[in-house]
C-alpha atoms as a printed R data frame, in Angstrom:
   type eleno elety resid chain resno      x      y       z
1  ATOM     1    CA   MET     A     1 27.369 32.364 -40.926
2  ATOM     2    CA   PRO     A     2 30.094 31.905 -38.230
3  ATOM     3    CA   THR     A     3 32.830 33.497 -40.353
4  ATOM     4    CA   ILE     A     4 31.434 37.064 -40.160
5  ATOM     5    CA   PRO     A     5 32.290 37.644 -36.445
6  ATOM     6    CA   LEU     A     6 35.787 36.250 -36.980
7  ATOM     7    CA   LEU     A     7 36.398 38.717 -39.817
8  ATOM     8    CA   THR     A     8 34.766 41.755 -38.206
9  ATOM     9    CA   ALA     A     9 36.327 41.309 -34.793
10 ATOM    10    CA   PRO     A    10 40.009 42.092 -35.803
11 ATOM    11    CA   TRP     A    11 38.795 44.741 -38.198
12 ATOM    12    CA   HIS     A    12 36.880 46.506 -35.483
13 ATOM    13    CA   GLY     A    13 39.922 46.356 -33.156
14 ATOM    14    CA   MET     A    14 42.164 47.845 -35.863
15 ATOM    15    CA   ALA     A    15 39.657 50.631 -36.562
16 ATOM    16    CA   ARG     A    16 39.438 51.358 -32.844
17 ATOM    17    CA   ARG     A    17 43.295 51.528 -32.643
18 ATOM    18    CA   ALA     A    18 43.448 53.833 -35.666
19 ATOM    19    CA   GLU     A    19 40.771 56.086 -34.107
20 ATOM    20    CA   LEU     A    20 42.704 56.281 -30.840
21 ATOM    21    CA   THR     A    21 46.017 57.104 -32.586
22 ATOM    22    CA   HIS     A    22 44.260 59.724 -34.709
23 ATOM    23    CA   VAL     A    23 42.821 61.370 -31.600
24 ATOM    24    CA   ASN     A    24 46.262 61.382 -29.953
25 ATOM    25    CA   ALA     A    25 47.742 62.917 -33.071
26 ATOM    26    CA   MET     A    26 45.192 65.627 -33.093
27 ATOM    27    CA   ARG     A    27 45.811 66.350 -29.402
28 ATOM    28    CA   ARG     A    28 49.568 66.628 -30.110
29 ATOM    29    CA   VAL     A    29 49.001 68.969 -33.068
30 ATOM    30    CA   ILE     A    30 46.669 71.137 -30.872
31 ATOM    31    CA   PHE     A    31 49.162 71.139 -28.096
32 ATOM    32    CA   TYR     A    32 52.059 72.158 -30.345
33 ATOM    33    CA   ALA     A    33 49.922 74.770 -32.042
34 ATOM    34    CA   ARG     A    34 49.084 76.238 -28.668
35 ATOM    35    CA   GLY     A    35 52.826 76.327 -27.798
36 ATOM    36    CA   LEU     A    36 53.633 78.116 -31.033
37 ATOM    37    CA   PHE     A    37 50.901 80.659 -30.651
38 ATOM    38    CA   VAL     A    38 51.967 81.304 -27.039
39 ATOM    39    CA   ALA     A    39 55.651 81.552 -28.004
40 ATOM    40    CA   THR     A    40 55.045 84.001 -30.769
41 ATOM    41    CA   PRO     A    41 54.895 87.653 -29.613
């Protein structure tokens, strides 16, 4: 079954990229949320 690694390799890379972008988005949301909480009196 030599086709399985060829199919799973790109998928794994895309999943890893999506995970990284998701983590970065969460960090941005937390950063902006902190800024709003600090800015509000």
